[in-house]
C-alpha positions as CSV (number, residue, x, y, z in Angstrom):
1,M,71.3,118.4,110.2
2,A,69.4,121.7,110.4
3,N,66.8,120.5,107.9
4,V,66.3,117.2,109.7
5,T,65.8,118.9,113.0
6,T,63.3,121.3,111.5
7,T,61.4,118.5,109.9
8,N,61.3,116.5,113.1
9,G,60.1,119.6,115.0
10,E,57.4,120.2,112.4
11,N,56.3,116.6,112.6
12,W,56.1,116.8,116.4
13,L,54.0,120.0,116.3
14,A,51.7,118.6,113.6
15,R,51.2,115.5,115.8
16,L,50.5,117.6,118.8
17,A,48.0,119.6,116.8
18,A,46.3,116.4,115.6
19,L,45.8,115.3,119.2
20,S,44.2,118.6,120.1
21,D,41.1,117.4,118.3
22,R,39.0,115.2,120.7
23,S,37.4,113.3,117.8
24,R,40.8,112.2,116.6
25,V,41.7,111.1,120.1
26,R,38.5,109.0,120.2
27,I,39.4,107.4,116.9
28,L,42.8,106.5,118.1
29,L,41.5,105.1,121.4
30,T,39.1,102.9,119.4
31,L,41.7,101.8,116.9
32,E,44.0,100.9,119.8
33,Q,41.5,98.2,120.7
34,A,40.7,96.8,117.3
35,E,41.4,96.9,113.6
36,L,38.3,98.5,112.0
37,G,36.9,99.8,108.7
38,V,35.4,103.2,108.3
39,G,31.9,102.0,108.7
40,E,32.7,100.1,111.9
41,L,34.5,103.2,113.3
42,S,31.5,105.3,112.4
43,R,29.2,103.0,114.4
44,S,31.6,102.7,117.3
45,L,32.0,106.5,117.6
46,G,28.5,107.6,116.6
47,M,30.0,109.8,113.9
48,P,29.1,110.2,110.2
49,Q,31.4,108.1,107.9
50,S,32.5,111.3,106.1
51,T,33.7,112.8,109.4
52,V,35.6,109.6,110.3
53,S,37.2,109.6,106.8
54,R,38.2,113.3,107.1
55,H,39.9,112.7,110.4
56,L,41.6,109.4,109.3
57,K,43.4,111.1,106.5
58,P,45.8,113.3,108.6
59,L,46.1,110.6,111.2
60,F,47.4,108.2,108.5
61,E,49.6,110.8,107.0
62,L,51.2,111.7,110.4
63,G,51.8,108.0,111.1
64,F,49.3,107.5,113.9
65,V,47.5,104.7,112.1
66,N,48.3,101.9,109.7
67,K,46.0,101.1,106.8
68,R,45.7,97.8,104.9
69,S,43.4,96.6,102.2
70,E,41.2,93.5,102.5
71,G,39.2,92.9,99.4
72,T,37.7,96.3,98.5
73,A,37.8,97.6,102.1
74,S,40.4,99.6,104.0
75,L,41.1,98.6,107.6
76,Y,42.8,100.8,110.1
77,R,44.8,100.2,113.3
78,L,46.7,102.3,115.8
79,N,50.4,102.4,114.9
80,L,52.9,102.6,117.8
81,V,56.0,101.4,116.0
82,D,57.5,104.9,115.9
83,P,59.0,105.6,119.4
84,A,58.1,109.3,119.1
85,I,54.5,108.5,118.4
86,K,54.4,105.8,121.1
87,A,55.8,108.3,123.7
88,L,53.4,111.0,122.7
89,W,50.4,108.7,122.7
90,K,51.3,107.3,126.2
91,S,51.6,110.8,127.5
92,T,48.3,111.8,126.0
93,C,46.5,108.8,127.4
94,E,47.8,109.5,130.9
95,Q,46.0,112.9,130.8
96,L,42.7,111.8,129.4
97,G,40.9,110.5,132.5
98,D,37.6,108.5,132.4
99,A,35.4,110.7,130.2
100,E,31.9,109.5,129.4
101,D,32.3,109.8,125.7
102,F,35.3,107.5,125.8
103,A,33.3,105.0,127.8
104,D,30.4,105.2,125.4
105,D,32.7,104.6,122.5
106,A,34.1,101.4,124.2
107,V,30.5,100.1,124.7
108,R,29.6,100.7,121.1
109,L,32.8,99.1,119.9
110,R,32.0,95.9,121.9
111,Q,28.6,95.8,120.1
112,V,30.2,96.4,116.7
113,L,32.7,93.5,117.3
114,L,29.8,91.3,118.4
115,D,27.8,92.2,115.3
116,R,30.9,91.3,113.2
117,R,30.7,87.8,114.5
118,I,27.0,87.3,114.1
119,D,26.2,89.5,111.1
120,S,27.2,87.8,107.9
121,R,26.7,90.9,105.9
122,S,29.2,92.8,108.0
123,F,31.6,89.8,107.9
124,F,31.4,89.4,104.1
125,G,31.8,93.1,103.7
126,R,35.1,93.0,105.5
127,V,36.6,89.9,104.0
128,G,35.5,90.6,100.5
129,G,37.6,88.6,98.0
130,D,39.3,86.6,100.7
131,W,36.1,84.6,101.3
132,Q,37.1,81.9,98.8
133,S,40.3,81.0,100.7
134,I,38.5,81.3,104.1
135,R,35.8,78.9,103.0
136,R,38.3,76.5,101.6
137,D,40.2,76.5,104.9
138,L,37.0,75.9,106.8
139,F,35.3,73.2,104.7
140,G,37.9,71.9,102.2
141,H,37.5,71.3,98.5
142,G,34.7,69.7,96.5
143,F,31.7,70.1,98.8
144,S,29.8,72.3,96.2
145,D,30.2,69.5,93.6
146,D,28.9,66.9,96.0
147,A,25.9,69.1,96.8
148,L,25.1,69.7,93.1
149,L,25.3,66.0,92.4
150,Q,22.2,65.7,94.7
151,L,20.3,67.1,91.7
152,L,20.6,63.7,90.0
153,P,17.4,61.6,90.2
154,S,17.9,59.1,93.1
155,E,16.5,56.2,91.0
156,W,19.0,56.5,88.2
157,V,21.4,53.7,87.2
158,V,24.7,55.1,86.1
159,A,27.5,53.4,84.2
160,D,31.1,54.7,85.0
161,L,32.9,53.5,81.8
162,G,36.7,53.2,82.2
163,C,36.2,53.8,85.9
164,G,39.9,53.4,86.8
165,T,40.2,53.5,90.6
166,G,36.6,54.7,91.0
167,D,36.7,58.5,91.4
168,A,33.5,59.1,89.6
169,A,31.8,56.1,91.1
170,E,32.7,57.3,94.5
171,R,30.9,60.6,93.9
172,L,27.9,59.1,92.2
173,A,27.2,56.2,94.5
174,P,25.7,58.3,97.4
175,V,23.2,60.0,95.2
176,V,21.9,57.4,92.7
177,S,20.3,53.9,92.9
178,R,23.1,51.9,91.3
179,V,26.5,52.4,89.7
180,L,28.1,50.0,87.2
181,A,31.8,50.5,87.3
182,V,33.5,49.1,84.2
183,D,37.2,48.8,83.4
184,R,39.2,46.4,81.2
185,E,42.2,46.4,83.7
186,P,41.7,44.0,86.6
187,A,44.3,45.9,88.7
188,M,42.2,49.1,88.4
189,L,39.0,47.3,89.4
190,T,40.8,45.7,92.4
191,A,42.0,49.1,93.5
192,A,38.5,50.6,93.0
193,Q,36.9,47.8,95.0
194,R,39.3,48.3,97.9
195,R,38.6,52.0,98.0
196,L,34.9,51.7,97.6
197,E,34.1,48.7,99.7
198,A,31.8,50.7,101.9
199,F,29.3,51.2,99.1
200,S,26.8,48.4,98.5
201,N,25.3,49.9,95.3
202,I,28.4,49.7,93.1
203,E,28.8,46.7,90.8
204,F,32.4,46.3,89.5
205,L,32.5,44.8,85.9
206,E,35.6,43.8,84.0
207,G,35.1,44.4,80.3
208,D,36.2,46.1,77.1
209,L,34.5,49.4,76.4
210,L,33.8,48.2,72.8
211,R,31.9,45.2,74.2
212,L,30.3,46.4,77.5
213,P,29.0,43.7,79.9
214,I,25.8,45.7,80.2
215,E,22.3,45.1,78.8
216,N,20.8,47.2,76.0
217,A,18.8,50.3,77.1
218,S,19.5,49.7,80.9
219,V,21.2,52.8,82.2
220,D,20.1,56.4,82.6
221,L,23.5,57.9,82.4
222,A,26.9,56.7,81.1
223,V,30.0,58.7,81.8
224,L,33.4,58.7,80.0
225,I,35.7,60.8,82.1
226,L,39.3,61.2,80.7
227,V,38.9,57.9,78.9
228,L,38.6,58.5,75.2
229,H,42.1,59.9,74.6
230,H,43.5,56.5,75.7
231,Q,41.3,54.5,73.2
232,E,42.1,53.6,69.6
233,D,38.4,53.7,68.6
234,P,36.6,56.6,70.4
235,A,33.8,56.6,67.8
236,G,33.1,52.9,68.4
237,I,33.1,53.5,72.2
238,M,30.4,56.2,71.7
239,R,28.3,53.7,69.6
240,E,28.6,51.1,72.3
241,S,27.8,53.6,75.0
242,A,24.7,54.6,73.1
243,R,23.6,51.0,73.1
244,I,23.2,50.8,76.8
245,L,21.3,54.1,77.2
246,K,17.6,54.1,78.0
247,P,15.5,56.1,75.5
248,E,15.9,59.3,77.6
249,G,19.4,58.4,78.7
250,R,22.4,60.7,78.6
251,L,26.1,60.2,77.8
252,L,28.6,62.5,79.5
253,I,32.1,62.9,78.1
254,V,34.9,64.8,79.8
255,D,38.2,64.9,78.0
256,M,40.9,67.2,76.7
257,M,40.5,69.8,74.1
258,S,42.6,69.4,71.0
259,H,46.2,70.3,71.9
260,D,49.8,69.9,70.5
261,R,51.6,68.6,73.6
262,T,53.1,65.5,72.0
263,E,55.0,64.6,75.2
264,F,51.7,63.2,76.5
265,T,51.8,60.4,73.9
266,E,55.4,59.7,74.7
267,E,55.3,59.9,78.5
268,M,51.7,58.9,79.3
269,G,50.6,56.7,76.4
270,H,47.9,59.0,75.1
271,I,46.7,57.9,71.7
272,H,44.8,61.1,70.9
273,L,45.9,64.7,71.5
274,G,42.5,65.7,72.6
275,F,39.3,66.2,70.6
276,D,37.5,69.0,68.8
277,E,33.7,69.5,68.9
278,D,33.2,68.7,65.2
279,A,34.7,65.2,65.6
280,L,32.6,64.5,68.7
281,V,29.4,65.7,67.0
282,E,30.2,63.5,63.9
283,W,30.8,60.4,66.0
284,G,27.6,61.2,67.9
285,V,25.5,61.2,64.7
286,D,27.0,57.9,63.7
287,A,25.9,56.5,67.1
288,N,22.4,58.0,66.9
289,L,23.3,60.6,69.5
290,V,22.7,64.3,69.4
291,C,25.1,66.7,71.1
292,M,23.0,68.6,73.6
293,K,25.8,70.7,75.1
294,H,29.5,71.2,74.6
295,H,31.6,73.6,76.6
296,R,35.2,74.3,77.6
297,M,35.6,73.7,81.3
298,R,36.9,76.3,83.8
299,P,40.7,75.8,84.1
300,M,42.0,75.0,87.6
301,A,44.9,76.9,89.0
302,S,46.3,73.6,90.4
303,G,46.1,71.8,87.0
304,R,49.0,71.7,84.5
305,G,47.4,69.7,81.7
306,P,45.5,70.8,78.6
307,A,42.1,72.4,78.8
308,L,39.2,70.1,79.3
309,F,35.7,70.0,77.7
310,C,32.4,68.6,78.9
311,S,29.9,67.2,76.3
312,I,26.4,65.8,76.9
313,F,24.7,63.6,74.3
314,G,21.2,62.3,74.2
315,R,19.5,59.6,72.1
316,T,17.9,60.7,68.8
């Protein structure tokens, strides 16, 4: 018990000594009103950041302030959880009076907090790595992709081959002249038509991907998104896709990288366990297509399937 009493007494004296410094009291008064970083405290108090940091260290060690990390920044707030600190701080505040420097600090703090709202640099400096989740909460998912699709020429005609329920067609229709949505399954086309009935520039076509109901050299872009692994003859589908491309047209393929997850064939009817680049390039040559770009796509944290690739082919 003697050691505990001595330790408590020493803590009390150390805390009293800390509060004998007016700068530290000003820091605590400011942190009682808002959680702040060192830079914001410096501006609120008119002190150099080095001075603020020097005073924060003992205040943190003595339990007067809490510190938490947000991105790369450290944020501080007055800590009144400890009853001893709360009583000491209350007693101190009762003796302070209305000094001018305290009032000036309060005015500067209001400006700092206002600047935080309107100054994006200050805001991003505080939130750091949390901005991604904040942006998602504010604006949802996918808006960047929709914006980037605006780069497509508005006069293009695009064929969505194996369109399914129309996910790609839905993204493409607002930015191009016309979308030809092709699928061999009537049920898929019916579902896509219901979903996308608001778009007047989507034409829904029932047809086999080896015999597309589309004229020669009539589309600027053909897309095969997660389609080829379901097909017995992916090379033949690439040849047929090449047929409908204009001389400067492009074929976009998104599918799975080669993998060994055989449960996909058993549970989902996949015919192919993905594809490697060499096979795609070979099929492209056979279809008079040249592979312009092939890359492994960025994995998504929410996805549980094999890695995907994106390949772009052009006419030779």
